[in-house]
C-alpha positions as CSV (number, residue, x, y, z in Angstrom):
1,M,115.5,-79.6,119.7
2,M,118.0,-80.2,122.5
3,K,119.3,-83.3,120.6
4,K,119.9,-81.2,117.5
5,L,121.9,-78.6,119.5
6,M,124.0,-81.3,121.1
7,A,124.7,-82.9,117.8
8,L,125.7,-79.6,116.3
9,T,128.0,-78.8,119.2
10,L,129.6,-82.2,118.9
11,A,130.2,-81.8,115.2
12,L,131.9,-78.4,115.7
13,A,134.1,-79.8,118.4
14,M,135.2,-82.7,116.1
15,L,135.9,-80.3,113.2
16,S,138.1,-78.1,115.5
17,A,140.0,-81.1,116.7
18,L,140.5,-82.2,113.1
19,L,141.9,-78.8,112.0
20,V,144.3,-78.6,115.0
21,G,145.6,-82.1,114.3
22,C,146.4,-81.2,110.7
23,S,148.3,-78.0,111.5
24,E,152.0,-78.1,112.5
25,P,153.1,-77.3,116.1
26,A,154.2,-73.7,116.5
27,S,157.7,-74.7,117.4
28,E,158.2,-76.7,114.2
29,Q,156.9,-74.0,111.8
30,E,159.5,-72.1,109.8
31,T,159.7,-68.4,110.7
32,E,160.9,-65.9,108.1
33,V,163.8,-63.8,109.5
34,P,163.7,-60.2,108.4
35,A,166.8,-58.9,106.7
36,I,169.0,-56.8,109.0
37,A,169.6,-53.3,107.7
38,T,173.2,-52.0,107.6
39,N,174.6,-48.5,107.6
40,V,176.4,-49.1,104.3
41,P,174.3,-48.9,101.2
42,A,174.5,-52.1,99.1
43,D,175.8,-50.2,96.1
44,E,178.6,-48.4,97.9
45,P,182.0,-49.8,96.9
46,E,184.5,-50.9,99.5
47,L,187.5,-48.6,100.2
48,P,190.6,-50.0,98.5
49,E,193.6,-50.9,100.7
50,A,196.7,-48.8,100.6
51,S,198.6,-49.6,97.5
52,E,202.1,-51.1,97.9
53,P,204.8,-49.7,95.7
54,K,206.1,-52.0,93.0
55,D,209.7,-53.2,93.2
56,G,212.3,-51.5,91.0
57,T,214.3,-48.3,90.7
58,Y,212.6,-45.1,89.8
59,S,214.2,-41.8,88.9
60,A,212.9,-38.2,89.0
61,G,214.1,-34.7,89.3
62,A,213.3,-31.2,90.3
63,M,214.8,-27.7,90.4
64,G,217.1,-27.2,93.4
65,H,218.8,-24.1,94.9
66,N,221.8,-24.2,92.6
67,G,220.2,-26.0,89.6
68,P,218.5,-29.2,88.7
69,V,218.7,-32.2,91.0
70,A,217.9,-35.8,90.2
71,I,217.5,-38.8,92.5
72,S,216.8,-42.5,92.1
73,V,214.6,-44.5,94.6
74,T,215.1,-48.3,94.9
75,I,212.2,-50.4,96.2
76,E,212.5,-54.0,97.2
77,S,209.7,-56.2,98.6
78,G,207.5,-53.1,98.7
79,L,209.9,-51.1,100.9
80,I,212.3,-48.2,100.0
81,T,215.8,-49.6,100.4
82,D,218.0,-47.0,98.8
83,V,217.9,-43.4,97.6
84,T,220.8,-41.9,95.6
85,M,221.5,-38.5,94.2
86,D,222.3,-38.8,90.5
87,E,222.6,-35.1,89.7
88,G,222.9,-31.9,91.7
89,A,225.1,-29.0,92.5
90,E,223.6,-28.1,95.9
91,T,225.9,-26.4,98.5
92,V,228.1,-28.9,100.3
93,G,227.1,-29.2,103.9
94,I,223.8,-27.4,103.4
95,G,221.9,-28.6,100.3
96,T,223.7,-32.0,100.5
97,K,222.7,-32.2,104.2
98,A,219.1,-31.7,103.1
99,F,219.4,-34.7,100.8
100,E,220.7,-36.9,103.6
101,I,217.8,-35.9,105.8
102,V,215.3,-36.7,103.1
103,R,217.1,-40.0,102.2
104,D,217.1,-41.2,105.8
105,A,213.4,-40.4,106.3
106,L,212.5,-42.4,103.2
107,V,214.7,-45.4,104.0
108,E,214.4,-45.5,107.8
109,R,210.8,-44.4,108.3
110,Q,209.3,-45.0,104.8
111,S,208.0,-41.5,105.2
112,L,207.5,-38.3,103.1
113,A,206.6,-36.3,106.3
114,I,209.8,-34.2,106.4
115,D,210.0,-31.0,108.4
116,A,211.5,-27.8,106.9
117,I,215.3,-27.7,107.1
118,T,217.0,-24.5,108.3
119,S,219.1,-22.8,105.6
120,A,218.1,-25.5,103.1
121,T,214.5,-24.8,102.4
122,V,214.8,-24.9,98.6
123,S,217.0,-27.9,98.5
124,R,214.7,-29.9,100.8
125,A,211.7,-29.0,98.7
126,A,213.4,-30.1,95.6
127,F,214.4,-33.5,97.0
128,V,211.0,-34.1,98.5
129,A,209.4,-33.2,95.1
130,A,211.7,-35.6,93.2
131,A,211.1,-38.4,95.7
132,T,207.3,-37.9,95.5
133,D,207.5,-38.1,91.7
134,A,209.6,-41.3,91.8
135,L,207.3,-42.9,94.4
136,T,204.2,-42.0,92.3
137,Q,205.7,-43.8,89.4
138,A,206.1,-46.8,91.6
139,G,202.4,-46.7,92.6
140,A,203.1,-45.8,96.3
141,D,200.4,-44.4,98.5
142,I,201.7,-40.8,98.7
143,D,199.0,-39.6,101.2
144,A,199.9,-42.5,103.6
145,M,203.6,-41.7,103.4
146,K,203.0,-38.0,104.1
147,A,201.0,-39.1,107.2
148,R,203.9,-41.1,108.7
149,T,205.1,-38.4,111.1
150,E,208.0,-38.8,113.5
151,E,207.6,-38.3,117.2
152,V,210.1,-35.7,118.3
153,P,211.2,-36.0,121.9
154,A,210.6,-32.9,124.0
155,P,213.8,-30.7,124.3
156,A,215.6,-31.1,127.6
157,D,216.7,-28.2,129.7
158,V,220.5,-27.6,129.7
159,E,222.2,-25.3,132.1
160,L,225.5,-23.8,131.0
161,N,227.7,-21.4,132.8
162,T,229.7,-19.1,130.6
163,D,231.4,-15.7,130.5
164,M,230.0,-14.9,127.0
165,L,227.2,-16.3,125.0
166,V,227.3,-15.8,121.2
167,I,224.1,-16.5,119.3
168,G,224.8,-17.1,115.6
169,G,227.8,-18.9,114.1
170,G,228.3,-16.7,111.1
171,L,231.5,-14.7,110.3
172,A,230.7,-12.1,112.9
173,G,229.7,-14.6,115.6
174,I,232.7,-16.8,115.0
175,T,235.1,-13.8,115.1
176,S,233.6,-12.6,118.3
177,A,233.8,-16.0,120.0
178,L,237.4,-16.5,118.9
179,T,238.4,-13.1,120.0
180,A,236.8,-13.5,123.5
181,A,238.3,-17.0,123.9
182,E,241.8,-15.8,123.0
183,S,241.4,-13.2,125.7
184,G,240.7,-16.0,128.3
185,A,236.9,-15.9,128.4
186,N,234.8,-19.0,128.7
187,V,232.6,-18.7,125.5
188,V,229.5,-20.6,124.3
189,L,228.5,-20.2,120.7
190,V,225.1,-21.5,119.5
191,E,224.0,-21.9,115.8
192,K,220.7,-23.2,114.5
193,S,222.1,-24.6,111.3
194,T,223.9,-27.9,111.0
195,I,227.2,-26.1,110.0
196,L,228.9,-23.0,111.1
197,G,229.7,-20.1,108.8
198,G,226.3,-18.6,107.9
199,C,226.2,-16.9,104.5
200,T,230.0,-16.9,104.6
201,A,230.0,-20.7,104.2
202,R,228.3,-20.2,100.8
203,S,230.4,-17.3,99.6
204,V,233.0,-19.5,97.9
205,G,235.7,-17.3,99.4
206,V,234.1,-13.9,98.7
207,Y,233.1,-11.7,101.6
208,Q,231.3,-8.4,101.7
209,A,233.1,-5.2,102.8
210,A,232.7,-1.5,102.5
211,G,235.3,1.2,101.9
212,S,238.2,-1.3,101.6
213,A,241.7,-0.6,100.4
214,K,241.1,-2.6,97.2
215,Q,238.0,-0.6,96.4
216,A,239.9,2.6,96.8
217,A,242.8,1.3,94.7
218,N,240.3,0.6,91.9
219,G,238.5,3.9,92.1
220,I,235.4,2.6,93.8
221,E,233.8,5.0,96.2
222,D,232.0,3.1,99.0
223,S,231.2,3.5,102.6
224,S,229.4,1.7,105.5
225,A,226.4,3.9,104.9
226,K,226.1,2.8,101.3
227,F,226.7,-0.8,102.3
228,E,223.8,-0.6,104.8
229,Q,221.7,1.1,102.1
230,G,222.3,-1.8,99.7
231,L,221.4,-4.4,102.3
232,L,218.2,-2.7,103.2
233,A,217.3,-2.6,99.5
234,L,217.3,-6.4,99.4
235,N,214.2,-6.4,101.5
236,T,212.4,-3.3,100.1
237,S,213.3,-3.5,96.4
238,E,214.1,0.2,96.5
239,L,217.2,2.0,97.6
240,V,216.9,3.5,101.0
241,E,218.3,7.0,101.7
242,P,221.0,6.8,104.4
């Protein structure tokens, strides 16, 4: 009986050795590497790169303050190199200044991020609209161009010593400043617009007055009270009793 057990044990040992010899070492076995999951689904398309405008000259127009305006935008090597105003009757020094600001932003900064322009809100909007239309024709990335903002330096403090400070360079402000200066006063006049004159600069030689000699000579009854009434009506849409 003992001999049979020893023979059986020896046979099992030989079988185990045979199986181990036929198998590959663990270090040489191929190991399947699991796929690494990503946060982006396989079927999600990649975002396209910002489109570059095509070379050429593109024209577009819009309604300005004094009538239609039209501009042409020239693109070379994917960059805006020139902007010209082909049509427009915007006020010289006001609407035309708005065009210059829009043109410089397009050429120098390749940008449609253009702040509002004092006294030229409508003209500025017209030129920006026309430029946007022209650049859309060229295939430009309008959103990217609107995002190219300009860093504006912080205003510096300026200290001025003066006898008289006049705020507003319209007809009344200029007259006051000149009168004081002629009397020997040291005068400082400040104006937020790019030109002096206020509404007088756009009046093409016509100025408002009440109870003038010319009115009386032509049988027109007017007074400062009626003049004030008319001005107030511009903001209320109704005549205001004096």
